[in-house]
C-alpha positions in Angstrom: 36.1 -4.9 -22.5 36.0 -2.1 -19.9 39.1 -1.3 -17.9 39.1 -2.2 -14.2 41.4 -0.5 -11.7 43.0 -2.6 -9.0 44.7 -0.7 -6.1 47.0 -2.6 -3.8 50.3 -2.3 -1.9 53.6 -3.7 -2.9 53.6 -5.9 0.1 50.1 -7.3 -0.5 51.0 -8.1 -4.1 54.2 -9.9 -3.4 52.9 -11.8 -0.4 50.1 -13.1 -2.5 52.3 -14.2 -5.4 55.5 -15.3 -3.7 54.6 -16.5 -0.2 55.5 -20.2 0.1 56.3 -22.9 2.6 54.8 -23.8 5.9 53.0 -22.0 8.7 55.5 -20.9 11.4 54.8 -21.2 15.1 52.7 -18.3 16.3 55.3 -16.9 18.7 57.5 -15.9 15.8 55.1 -13.5 14.3 54.3 -12.0 17.7 57.9 -11.3 18.3 58.4 -10.0 14.8 55.6 -7.4 15.1 57.0 -6.2 18.4 60.6 -5.9 17.2 60.2 -4.9 13.6 60.0 -1.1 14.0 62.9 -1.0 16.4 65.1 -2.9 14.0 64.2 -0.8 11.0 65.0 2.4 13.0 68.3 0.9 14.2 69.5 0.3 10.6 68.1 3.6 9.2 70.0 5.6 11.9 73.2 4.3 10.2 72.3 6.0 6.9 74.6 8.8 5.7 73.7 12.3 4.5 71.9 12.0 1.1 70.3 8.6 1.9 66.6 8.5 2.4 64.3 6.3 4.5 60.6 5.3 4.1 60.5 6.5 0.5 57.0 6.5 -1.0 56.8 5.0 -4.5 53.9 4.3 -6.9 53.2 3.1 -10.4 50.5 1.8 -12.7 50.8 -1.5 -14.7 48.3 -2.4 -17.4 47.6 -6.1 -17.9 45.0 -6.7 -20.6 41.7 -5.3 -19.2 43.1 -4.6 -15.8 45.1 -1.6 -14.6 47.1 -2.2 -11.3 47.8 0.9 -9.2 50.6 -0.2 -6.9 52.3 1.7 -4.1 54.4 1.3 -1.0 57.3 2.7 1.0 60.8 1.2 0.5 62.8 1.0 3.7 65.9 2.8 2.4 67.2 4.6 -0.7 71.0 4.8 -0.6 73.2 6.9 -2.9 76.8 5.7 -3.4 79.8 8.0 -3.9 79.9 7.0 -7.5 76.2 7.8 -7.9 75.0 4.2 -7.6 71.4 3.9 -6.4 70.6 1.1 -4.0 67.1 0.1 -2.8 67.2 -1.5 0.7 64.6 -3.8 2.2 65.1 -4.6 5.9 63.7 -7.8 7.5 64.0 -9.1 11.1 64.4 -12.8 11.8 64.2 -14.9 14.9 66.9 -17.4 13.8 70.5 -16.9 13.0 71.0 -14.8 9.8 73.5 -17.2 8.3 70.7 -19.8 8.0 68.9 -17.8 5.5 71.1 -18.8 2.6 70.3 -16.4 -0.3 67.2 -14.9 1.3 63.5 -15.6 0.9 61.9 -15.1 -2.5 59.0 -13.0 -1.1 61.5 -10.6 0.5 63.5 -10.2 -2.7 60.3 -9.7 -4.6 59.3 -6.8 -2.4 62.7 -5.1 -2.9 62.7 -5.8 -6.7 59.2 -4.2 -7.0 60.5 -1.0 -5.3 63.5 -1.1 -7.6 61.3 -1.3 -10.6 59.2 1.6 -9.5 62.3 3.6 -8.8 63.7 3.0 -12.3 60.5 4.4 -13.8 60.4 7.4 -11.5 64.1 8.4 -11.9 64.6 7.0 -15.4 67.5 4.7 -14.2 69.1 2.1 -16.4 69.8 -0.2 -13.5 69.5 -0.3 -9.7 71.4 -2.2 -6.9 69.0 -4.1 -4.6 70.0 -4.8 -1.0 68.2 -7.2 1.3 69.3 -6.8 4.9 68.4 -9.4 7.6 68.8 -8.6 11.3 68.5 -11.1 14.1 65.9 -9.9 16.7 67.5 -9.0 19.9 71.0 -9.8 18.7 73.8 -8.1 16.9 73.9 -10.4 13.9 73.2 -8.6 10.6 73.7 -9.8 7.0 73.1 -8.0 3.7 72.6 -9.7 0.3 73.0 -7.8 -3.0 71.7 -8.0 -6.5 72.0 -5.7 -9.5 69.1 -5.5 -11.9 68.6 -3.6 -15.2 65.4 -1.6 -15.9 64.5 -4.2 -18.6 64.9 -7.1 -16.1 62.8 -5.3 -13.5 60.0 -4.5 -16.0 59.8 -8.2 -16.9 59.8 -9.2 -13.2 57.0 -6.7 -12.4 54.8 -7.9 -15.3 55.3 -11.6 -14.2 54.4 -10.6 -10.7 51.2 -8.9 -11.7 50.4 -11.9 -13.9 50.4 -14.1 -10.8 47.8 -11.8 -9.2 45.5 -11.6 -12.2 43.3 -14.7 -11.5 42.4 -13.3 -8.1 41.9 -9.8 -9.4 39.6 -10.9 -12.2 37.5 -12.9 -9.7 37.2 -9.8 -7.4 36.2 -7.5 -10.3 33.5 -9.9 -11.4 32.3 -10.2 -7.8 32.2 -6.4 -7.3 30.1 -6.0 -10.4 27.6 -8.6 -9.2 27.6 -7.3 -5.6 26.8 -3.7 -6.6 24.1 -4.7 -9.0 22.5 -7.0 -6.3 22.6 -4.3 -3.6 20.8 -1.8 -5.9 17.9 -4.3 -6.2 18.0 -5.4 -2.6 14.8 -4.9 -0.6 14.2 -5.0 3.2 13.7 -8.7 3.9 10.5 -8.4 5.9 7.0 -7.1 4.9 7.3 -4.1 7.2 9.6 -2.4 9.7 8.9 -2.8 13.4 8.1 0.4 15.3 11.3 2.4 15.6 13.2 0.0 13.3 13.2 2.3 10.2 14.3 5.2 12.3 17.2 3.2 13.7 18.2 1.9 10.3 18.1 5.4 8.9 20.4 6.6 11.7 22.9 3.8 10.9 22.9 4.8 7.2 23.4 8.5 8.0 26.2 7.8 10.5 28.1 5.7 7.9 27.5 8.2 5.1 28.9 11.0 7.3 31.8 8.9 8.6 30.9 9.3 12.3 30.1 6.9 15.1 26.6 6.0 16.5 25.8 4.9 20.1 22.4 3.3 20.0 20.3 1.9 22.8 17.8 -0.2 20.9 15.4 -2.5 22.9 15.5 -6.3 22.6 13.1 -7.5 19.9 13.4 -4.5 17.6 15.6 -6.6 15.2 18.9 -4.9 15.9 20.9 -7.3 13.7 19.0 -6.5 10.5 18.5 -2.8 11.5 22.3 -2.4 11.3 23.3 -4.9 8.6 20.7 -3.8 6.0 21.7 -0.1 5.9 25.4 -1.0 6.1 25.0 -3.2 3.0 23.1 -0.4 1.2 26.0 2.0 2.1 28.4 -0.5 0.7 26.6 -0.7 -2.6 26.5 3.0 -2.9 30.3 3.4 -2.4 29.9 5.0 1.1 31.7 2.1 2.6 34.2 -0.5 1.4 33.4 -3.4 3.8 31.9 -4.2 7.1 32.9 -6.1 10.3 30.1 -7.4 12.5 31.7 -7.7 15.9 30.3 -9.7 18.8 31.2 -11.0 22.2 29.5 -14.4 22.0 28.9 -17.2 19.6 25.2 -16.9 19.7 25.3 -13.3 18.3 27.6 -14.4 15.5 25.0 -17.0 14.5 22.3 -14.3 14.5 24.4 -12.2 12.2 24.9 -15.2 9.9 21.2 -15.9 9.8 20.5 -12.2 9.0 23.0 -12.3 6.1 21.6 -15.6 4.9 18.1 -13.9 4.7 19.6 -11.1 2.6 21.4 -13.5 0.3 18.1 -15.4 -0.2 16.6 -12.0 -1.2 19.1 -11.7 -4.0 22.2 -10.1 -2.4 25.6 -11.3 -3.7 28.2 -10.7 -1.0 31.3 -12.5 0.3 30.8 -12.9 4.1 32.9 -15.0 6.4 32.7 -16.0 10.1 36.0 -16.3 12.0 35.9 -19.0 14.6 38.4 -19.1 17.5 41.5 -21.2 16.7 40.9 -23.8 19.3 37.4 -24.5 17.9 38.4 -24.4 14.3 41.5 -26.7 14.6 41.3 -30.2 13.1 43.8 -31.7 15.5 42.9 -32.6 19.1 46.5 -32.1 20.2 46.4 -28.5 19.0 50.1 -28.4 18.2 51.0 -26.0 15.5 53.8 -26.0 12.9 54.9 -28.2 10.0 56.5 -30.8 12.3 53.2 -31.5 14.0 50.4 -30.7 11.5 50.0 -31.6 7.9 47.7 -28.7 7.4 50.5 -26.3 8.4 53.2 -28.1 6.3 53.3 -26.4 2.9 50.3 -24.1 3.8 51.4 -21.1 1.7 51.9 -23.4 -1.4 48.2 -24.3 -1.3 46.3 -21.4 0.3 45.8 -19.2 -2.8 44.1 -22.1 -4.6 41.9 -22.7 -1.6 40.9 -19.0 -1.3 40.1 -18.8 -5.0 38.1 -22.0 -4.9 36.0 -20.9 -1.9 35.4 -17.4 -3.2 34.4 -18.6 -6.6 31.7 -21.0 -5.2 30.5 -19.6 -1.9 29.0 -16.4 -0.5 28.3 -17.0 3.2 31.4 -18.8 4.6 30.5 -20.4 7.9 32.8 -22.5 10.1 31.4 -25.7 8.4 32.0 -24.4 4.9 35.5 -23.2 5.7 36.3 -26.6 7.3 35.2 -28.3 4.1 37.5 -26.3 1.8 40.3 -26.5 4.3 40.2 -30.3 4.2 39.9 -30.3 0.4 43.0 -28.2 0.0 44.8 -29.4 3.1 45.3 -26.1 4.8 44.9 -24.9 8.4 41.2 -23.9 8.8 41.9 -21.0 11.2 44.7 -19.4 9.2 42.7 -20.0 6.0 39.7 -18.2 7.5 42.0 -15.2 8.3 43.5 -15.1 4.8 40.0 -15.4 3.2 38.7 -12.6 5.5 40.9 -10.0 3.8 39.1 -10.8 0.6 35.6 -10.6 2.0 33.0 -7.8 2.0 31.7 -8.7 5.5 33.5 -10.4 8.4 31.7 -11.7 11.4 34.1 -12.1 14.3 34.9 -11.4 18.0 35.7 -7.9 19.2 39.4 -9.0 19.6 40.0 -8.9 15.8 39.6 -5.2 15.8 40.2 -3.8 19.4 42.8 -6.2 20.8 46.4 -5.2 19.8 47.5 -8.9 20.3 45.0 -10.4 17.9 43.8 -7.7 15.5 43.9 -8.2 11.7 47.1 -6.4 11.2 47.3 -6.9 7.5 44.2 -4.9 6.9 45.4 -2.1 4.6 44.9 1.5 5.9 43.0 2.4 2.7 40.6 -0.6 3.2 40.4 0.2 7.0 39.3 3.8 6.2 36.4 2.5 4.2 35.3 -0.3 6.6 32.3 0.0 9.0 32.3 -1.7 12.4 28.9 -3.0 13.6 29.5 -3.6 17.3 26.8 -5.9 18.7 26.0 -5.9 22.5 28.4 -3.0 22.8 28.0 -2.8 26.6 30.4 -5.8 26.8 33.2 -3.6 25.3 33.9 -1.8 28.6 35.0 -4.9 30.6 36.4 -6.6 27.5 38.5 -3.4 26.8 39.9 -3.5 30.3 40.8 -7.2 29.8 42.5 -6.5 26.4 44.6 -3.7 27.7 45.6 -5.1 31.0 48.4 -7.7 31.6 49.3 -10.0 34.4 52.1 -12.4 35.5 52.6 -14.8 38.3 55.8 -15.9 40.0 55.3 -19.7 39.8 56.0 -20.3 36.1 59.4 -18.5 36.3 60.5 -20.6 39.3 59.5 -23.7 37.4 61.3 -22.6 34.2 64.4 -21.7 36.2 64.6 -25.3 37.6 63.5 -27.0 34.3 66.2 -25.4 32.2 69.0 -25.2 34.8 71.0 -28.0 33.3 70.2 -27.6 29.6 69.9 -23.8 28.9 71.7 -21.7 31.4 70.8 -18.4 29.6 67.0 -19.1 29.9 67.3 -20.5 33.4 69.2 -17.4 34.5 66.7 -15.1 32.9 63.8 -16.9 34.6 65.8 -16.8 37.9 66.2 -13.0 37.6 62.4 -12.5 37.1 61.7 -15.0 40.0 64.0 -13.0 42.2 62.2 -9.8 41.3 58.9 -11.5 42.4 60.5 -12.5 45.7 61.3 -8.9 46.4 57.7 -7.9 45.3 56.2 -10.4 47.8 58.2 -8.7 50.6 57.0 -5.3 49.5 53.4 -6.5 49.8 53.9 -6.7 53.6 51.7 -8.5 56.1 48.5 -7.7 54.2 49.8 -9.5 51.1 48.9 -6.8 48.6 50.2 -3.6 47.2 49.2 -0.8 44.8 51.3 1.6 42.8 50.7 4.4 40.3 53.6 3.3 38.1 55.1 0.0 37.0 58.5 -1.1 38.5 61.2 0.5 36.3 63.5 -2.5 36.6 60.9 -5.0 35.3 60.9 -4.2 31.5 64.6 -5.1 31.1 64.3 -8.4 33.0 61.3 -9.4 30.8 63.1 -8.4 27.6 66.0 -10.6 28.5 63.7 -13.5 29.4 61.7 -13.0 26.1 64.9 -13.2 24.0 66.1 -16.3 25.7 62.7 -17.9 25.6 62.4 -17.2 21.8 65.7 -18.8 21.1 64.7 -21.9 23.1 61.4 -22.1 21.3 63.2 -21.9 18.0 65.7 -24.6 18.8 64.7 -26.6 21.8 67.7 -27.7 23.9 65.9 -30.9 25.1 62.6 -32.7 24.6 60.5 -32.3 27.8 59.5 -35.5 29.5 55.8 -36.3 30.1 54.6 -34.5 33.3 57.6 -32.1 33.3 57.4 -28.4 33.0 58.2 -28.1 29.3 57.7 -26.2 26.1 54.0 -25.6 26.6 54.5 -23.8 29.8 57.4 -21.9 28.3 55.2 -20.8 25.4 52.4 -19.7 27.7 54.8 -17.7 29.8 56.4 -16.2 26.8 53.0 -15.0 25.5 52.2 -13.5 28.9 55.6 -11.7 28.9 54.9 -10.3 25.4 51.5 -9.1 26.7 53.2 -7.3 29.6 55.8 -5.7 27.4 53.1 -4.4 25.1 51.2 -3.0 28.0 54.2 -1.1 29.3 53.9 1.0 26.0 50.3 2.0 26.7 50.6 2.5 30.5 49.5 6.0 31.5 47.4 7.7 34.2 44.5 5.4 33.2 46.4 2.4 34.7 47.3 1.2 38.2 49.8 -1.5 39.2 48.8 -4.0 41.9 50.1 -7.2 43.4 48.5 -9.9 45.6 49.9 -12.9 47.4 47.5 -15.8 46.5 47.9 -19.3 47.9 51.6 -18.9 48.2 52.0 -17.5 44.6 52.5 -13.8 43.8 50.1 -12.2 41.2 51.2 -9.0 39.5 49.0 -6.9 37.2 49.1 -3.8 35.1 45.3 -3.0 35.4 43.6 -0.8 32.9 41.0 1.3 34.7 39.6 3.3 31.8 39.7 1.6 28.4 38.1 4.5 26.6 41.3 6.0 25.2 42.7 2.7 23.8 39.3 1.6 22.4 39.1 5.0 20.7 42.6 4.6 19.2 42.0 1.1 17.9 38.7 2.1 16.3 39.9 5.5 15.0 41.0 4.4 11.5 37.7 3.0 10.5 34.9 4.7 8.5 32.3 4.4 11.2 31.4 2.5 14.3 27.8 1.6 15.0 27.8 0.6 18.7 24.4 -0.9 19.7 22.8 -2.8 22.6 19.6 -3.1 24.5 21.5 -2.0 27.6 23.5 1.1 27.0 22.0 2.8 30.0 23.0 5.3 31.0 24.2 6.3 27.5 26.5 9.0 29.0 28.4 6.3 30.9 28.9 4.1 27.8 29.9 7.0 25.6 32.5 8.0 28.1 33.8 4.4 28.7 34.0 3.4 25.1 35.5 6.7 24.0 32.9 8.7 22.0 33.9 11.9 20.3 31.8 15.1 20.4 30.7 14.6 16.9 29.4 11.1 17.5 25.7 10.5 17.5 23.5 8.9 20.2 20.0 7.6 20.1 17.6 5.7 22.2 15.1 3.7 20.2 11.7 3.3 21.9 10.4 -0.2 22.5 8.2 -1.6 19.7 6.2 -3.5 22.3 3.4 -2.4 24.6 3.6 -2.1 28.4 0.7 -4.5 28.7 2.9 -7.3 27.4 4.8 -7.3 30.7 3.5 -8.1 34.2 6.3 -6.7 36.4 6.5 -7.3 40.1 9.0 -6.4 42.8 9.7 -8.8 45.7 11.1 -6.4 48.3 13.5 -8.6 50.2 17.2 -8.3 50.8 19.5 -10.5 48.6 22.6 -8.9 50.0 25.3 -11.4 50.9 24.7 -11.1 54.7 20.9 -11.8 54.3 20.9 -14.6 51.8 20.4 -17.3 54.4 17.0 -15.9 55.5 16.0 -15.2 51.9 16.0 -18.9 50.8 12.4 -19.8 51.8 10.7 -16.5 50.7 12.5 -16.8 47.4 11.5 -20.4 46.9 7.8 -19.5 47.7 7.9 -16.6 45.3 9.4 -18.8 42.5 6.6 -21.3 43.1 4.1 -18.4 42.9 5.5 -17.2 39.6 5.2 -20.7 38.1 1.6 -21.1 39.2 0.5 -21.0 35.5 1.8 -23.8 33.4 4.7 -22.7 31.2 8.5 -22.2 31.0 10.3 -20.0 33.5 13.9 -18.9 34.2 15.3 -17.6 37.5 18.6 -15.8 37.4 20.9 -15.6 40.4 24.0 -13.4 41.1 26.2 -16.5 41.8 26.3 -20.3 41.5 26.5 -20.6 45.3 23.3 -18.7 45.9 21.6 -20.6 43.0 22.5 -24.0 44.6 21.2 -22.8 48.1 17.8 -21.8 46.7 17.6 -24.9 44.5 18.1 -27.1 47.5 15.3 -25.5 49.4 13.0 -25.2 46.4 13.3 -28.9 45.3 12.8 -30.1 48.8 9.7 -27.9 49.3 8.3 -28.2 45.8 9.5 -31.5 44.3 6.7 -31.7 41.8 8.1 -28.8 39.7 10.5 -30.0 37.0 13.8 -28.1 37.1 16.8 -27.7 34.9 20.1 -26.2 36.1 22.9 -24.3 34.5 26.3 -25.7 35.6 29.8 -24.3 35.4 31.8 -25.1 32.2 28.9 -26.4 30.1 30.0 -27.5 26.6 28.1 -26.6 23.5 26.0 -29.7 23.4 25.0 -29.2 27.1 24.1 -25.6 26.3 22.0 -26.6 23.3 20.3 -29.2 25.5 19.4 -26.7 28.2 17.8 -24.3 25.7 16.0 -27.1 23.7 14.3 -28.1 27.0 12.3 -24.8 26.8 9.8 -26.1 24.3 6.4 -24.5 23.7 4.9 -27.9 23.8 6.1 -29.0 27.3 3.4 -31.0 29.0 4.4 -29.7 32.4 5.9 -26.6 33.9 9.7 -26.2 33.4 11.8 -24.1 35.7 15.4 -23.2 34.7 18.0 -22.0 37.3 20.7 -19.8 35.7 23.2 -17.1 36.6 23.1 -13.4 35.8 25.7 -12.4 33.2 26.0 -16.0 32.1 25.5 -17.8 28.8 21.7 -17.9 29.1 21.2 -14.4 30.3 22.3 -12.6 27.2 21.8 -13.1 23.4 19.5 -16.1 23.9 16.2 -16.0 21.9 13.3 -17.9 23.5 10.2 -16.4 21.7 6.5 -17.2 22.2 5.7 -19.9 24.8 9.3 -21.0 25.0 9.6 -18.6 27.9 6.6 -17.3 30.0 8.3 -15.7 32.9 11.6 -14.5 34.4 12.7 -13.8 37.9 15.9 -11.8 38.5 17.4 -12.3 42.0 19.4 -9.2 43.1 20.6 -6.1 41.3 23.6 -7.9 39.7 26.3 -6.0 41.5 29.8 -7.5 40.8 31.4 -9.2 43.8 33.3 -6.9 46.0 37.0 -7.5 45.4 40.3 -5.8 45.0 39.8 -4.8 41.3 36.3 -3.5 41.8 37.4 -1.5 44.8 40.3 0.0 42.8 37.8 1.0 40.1 35.4 2.5 42.6 38.2 4.6 44.2 39.6 5.6 40.8 36.3 7.0 39.5 35.5 8.6 42.8 38.9 10.5 42.4 37.8 11.5 38.9 34.7 13.3 40.3 32.3 10.5 39.4 30.1 8.4 41.6 32.6 5.6 42.0 30.1 3.0 43.3 27.8 3.5 40.3 30.7 3.2 37.9 32.3 0.1 39.5 29.1 -1.7 40.7 25.7 -0.3 39.8 26.0 0.2 36.0 27.7 -3.1 35.3 25.2 -4.9 37.6 22.0 -3.4 36.2 23.3 -4.1 32.7 23.1 -7.8 33.6 19.6 -7.4 35.0 18.3 -5.7 31.9 19.9 -8.3 29.7 18.3 -11.2 31.6 14.9 -9.5 31.6 15.3 -9.0 27.8 15.0 -12.7 27.2 11.2 -12.6 27.8 9.5 -10.4 25.2 10.9 -11.0 21.7 7.9 -10.2 19.4 4.7 -8.2 19.3 2.7 -11.3 20.3 4.8 -12.3 23.3 3.7 -11.7 26.9 5.0 -12.8 30.3 5.9 -12.1 33.9 9.0 -10.5 35.3 9.7 -10.6 39.1 12.5 -8.4 40.4 13.6 -9.9 43.7 15.4 -7.3 45.7 14.2 -4.3 47.8 16.8 -2.1 46.0 14.6 -2.2 42.8 12.3 0.3 44.7 15.2 2.8 45.2 17.4 5.1 43.3 19.6 4.8 41.2 18.2 1.4 40.3 14.7 2.6 39.6 15.8 5.1 37.0 17.8 2.4 35.2 14.8 0.2 34.6 13.2 0.3 31.2 10.2 2.5 30.8 8.0 -0.5 29.8 8.8 -2.1 33.2 7.7 0.9 35.2 4.1 -0.2 36.0 5.3 -2.8 38.5 3.6 -3.7 41.8 5.0 -5.1 45.1 4.5 -8.7 45.9 4.8 -8.4 49.7 
């Protein structure tokens, strides 16, 4: 039998084999990640001359037909006066160190594997092993010791590897099948659409060269398959080790699933998984996590390996429904199970957050795996505002006042910490003056210390609640929410630089405080830097220079604009030159209603997109009163999944009468929705989509103006026209589609709006 090599880290090996027990509450891991580095450095600073820290060790272990190449860095290597060698492993803990008894098996296993590797490297007969626990934020520290001979360590290492073998064999078999299937895989359609082969070739070239690609590719070209197919081919040829298909919306994740399903039907063998948001995946309505509340969390680590093996052995495309089935079968949390399975999969379909958001990203993705992973970033225009959101942080005063009062009698430490933050907010409100707002180029230097004290007190309360909150009281849930918000603020302090501004507003008696990221390009670039290649694509990356700048392109990264595969004759584009500016909306209601009626003169299905719900409702009221014979359907705020599906299902090609849908620009029906053929015959776009004027938009305008850019274009025009182009892109989805677009605003006849319209819309005529 041929020998197969398995490369993995010490930590990955021992966590797979020795992790046991229940899922802990999420706040523990968040705090651990924040404090871990600081605690390690604190201990390592105590080392004496001759001791070493972060010592790299590696070894090979043969097990029947497998050869395991294992490496890692031990925290400390200490040399005693008598020459005794000690391997130290340092762990932080939220609870008191004396509650850890003799230490966790998985922690000992990590230290013992390093000790084994050291005995081989230095030919030692025995090694002392030291496991040090440090309480986060406290002074408590406890060290546990064992001495192990080289022979004992060798037996331990072999037994550890044996525990990993079933999983390793499954993965070796899978890789053989995968590579063979990719070699034989053909493009799943009879022919490429115009421009599609060129786009796919550029994706492959970018992955092969390890650079990024910014691609504006028109709606209808088949962007999902144009990126997935060459990425899979690169995977089979060893030019990539895995891929992430990143999206901003559920509908795009479903499109990626459908494309992969088509490839799987064509003979591809691949492990692909879709990660669904925790609140949607959870089996329990209450949503309370932890072994005390949820049977799927209790004993999770004792069952999850079996669940992962079972699913990987029997499935290829692992959707939310399939994951839920195996999670119920093995009684494991479906969300955490999907994350654990994702590390084993070739393709992961998920939200941007899992790569670009430091709070949520898949932190256990090994650096070696990361360097070989390709990111396919769908609808990449969304990454600009999503980046700002990920890298900003905000707090309000009210929760701290509530917590101060709630815990006054039962936890004086927490109450006092909340009181101190509340007091800081009181002073902030005064500094906002009569206008009730303020802006600063730095964050307040006294705030980090106040928040650190609060976070430590909150963590202890969450670990060991001092009282059970009564129904209707401010209790643990609000404490947990505030704790998360504080962690986000603490994290943002570390990335705060000249690309940020601090502002505060007095809102309805409360005080809102924010560290606002103005330019996310640097942090997006940092979070994406370790990956093999990023393919960032959208129908609306116009102008490309703006999106390259705002997402953080390097000089070596490629750009391309793929021409539309469709003919100009498929669109009938008109401009209705009236003003939809806020001050003129009252007088626009009747002309708009008449124009909508004119657009729907031919029987069919139509959509009208408005810049706001208020404007939508005003026009709807006039239109339905004037033209009651036209059947209308209206997007409302907060529609659930069933309501959304019902809205889209109403656009049937077989409707006996005209259907007119009222929706909002930038909303759930304006992007990523596919209504081919006679499901949609015409679209009207009301306004140029400019974001509402407000404090943040004005801050952005001023910032980019100071940078020598056109601040109004950066803050308003480019984001607004992106919404316009996305909404218009719902109309033509194939070579056989045709339809009408009405652009209702006089600004569509002026620069810079004209130059941002697609070339295929350029043959428009005026309606008035």
